[in-house]
C-alpha positions in Angstrom: -8.8 22.6 20.3 -10.7 19.4 20.0 -9.9 16.4 17.9 -12.7 14.3 16.5 -11.9 10.6 16.0 -13.8 9.1 12.9 -15.0 5.6 12.3 -12.6 2.7 12.8 -11.6 0.8 9.8 -10.7 -2.9 10.4 -7.5 -4.0 8.5 -6.3 -7.6 8.0 -3.3 -6.8 10.1 -1.8 -3.8 11.9 -1.2 -1.0 9.5 2.4 0.0 8.8 2.1 2.9 6.1 -0.4 4.7 4.2 -0.4 6.4 0.7 -3.3 8.5 -0.7 -3.9 9.1 -4.3 -3.3 12.6 -5.6 -7.1 13.1 -6.1 -7.8 12.0 -2.6 -10.3 9.4 -3.5 -8.5 6.2 -2.3 -6.0 5.5 0.5 -3.8 2.4 0.3 -2.7 1.0 3.5 0.2 -1.3 3.8 0.3 -3.9 6.5 3.9 -5.4 6.9 3.1 -9.0 7.3 4.8 -9.3 10.6 4.8 -13.0 11.6 3.5 -13.9 8.2 5.0 -14.8 4.9 3.7 -11.8 3.0 2.0 -8.3 3.5 -0.9 -6.7 2.2 -2.2 -3.5 0.8 -5.7 -2.5 1.5 -7.6 0.0 -0.7 -10.0 2.3 1.2 -12.5 4.5 -0.4 -12.0 7.9 1.5 -15.5 9.0 0.7 -17.2 5.9 2.4 -14.4 4.6 4.6 -15.2 1.3 3.0 -12.3 -1.2 2.4 -11.9 -3.1 -0.9 -10.2 -6.6 -1.2 -6.7 -6.7 0.2 -3.9 -7.2 -2.3 -1.1 -9.5 -1.5 2.3 -8.1 -1.9 5.9 -9.3 -1.2 7.5 -10.6 1.9 8.1 -8.0 4.8 7.1 -4.8 2.7 8.7 -1.8 4.0 7.4 1.3 2.2 4.5 2.3 -0.2 4.2 5.2 -2.7 1.9 6.3 -5.5 2.9 7.8 -8.8 2.3 11.5 -9.3 -0.5 10.8 -11.9 -2.2 8.4 -9.3 -2.1 5.4 -11.7 0.2 3.1 -9.9 1.1 2.0 -6.3 4.6 0.8 -5.7 5.4 -1.3 -2.8 9.1 -2.0 -1.7 9.3 -5.6 -0.3 12.5 -5.9 1.9 12.6 -9.6 2.4 11.7 -10.8 -1.0 13.9 -8.1 -2.8 11.1 -7.1 -5.1 8.8 -4.1 -5.8 5.1 -4.8 -6.2 3.1 -2.8 -8.6 -0.8 -2.2 -8.3 -2.7 -0.5 -11.0 -5.1 1.8 -9.2 -7.9 1.7 -11.9 -8.6 -1.9 -11.1 -6.7 -2.5 -7.8 -4.9 -5.4 -9.6 -1.4 -6.5 -8.8 1.1 -6.5 -11.7 4.1 -8.7 -12.0 6.7 -8.1 -9.2 9.9 -6.4 -10.2 13.0 -8.1 -9.0 15.4 -5.6 -7.5 18.6 -5.6 -5.4 18.7 -7.0 -1.7 16.4 -5.4 0.8 14.7 -2.5 -0.9 13.4 -0.2 1.9 12.0 3.0 0.3 10.7 4.5 -2.9 11.0 7.9 -4.3 8.7 9.4 -6.9 9.5 12.4 -9.1 7.0 14.6 -11.0 
């Protein structure tokens, strides 16, 4: 069996997690912001491997998930104790949601 490596995609920082929309059209790559104040989410069009503008999220993000309908990305920001929401139709960040100390994961239900 052989493995074919595709095109490399340059990210603003090293990738930590990835979530793909249910339709498979967009991958959202989370960089954890190690050594920086905030992390980033970079949308990538899977058909072209082109990145779109990185979206700034909270401090030291720990996890990323997408709703089953593909409309919203959620990022758990451990150090800032927030959850960032991103609307997938526009790749725009919505208001952060303040949560308890150190959110580390996000679970979605259908």
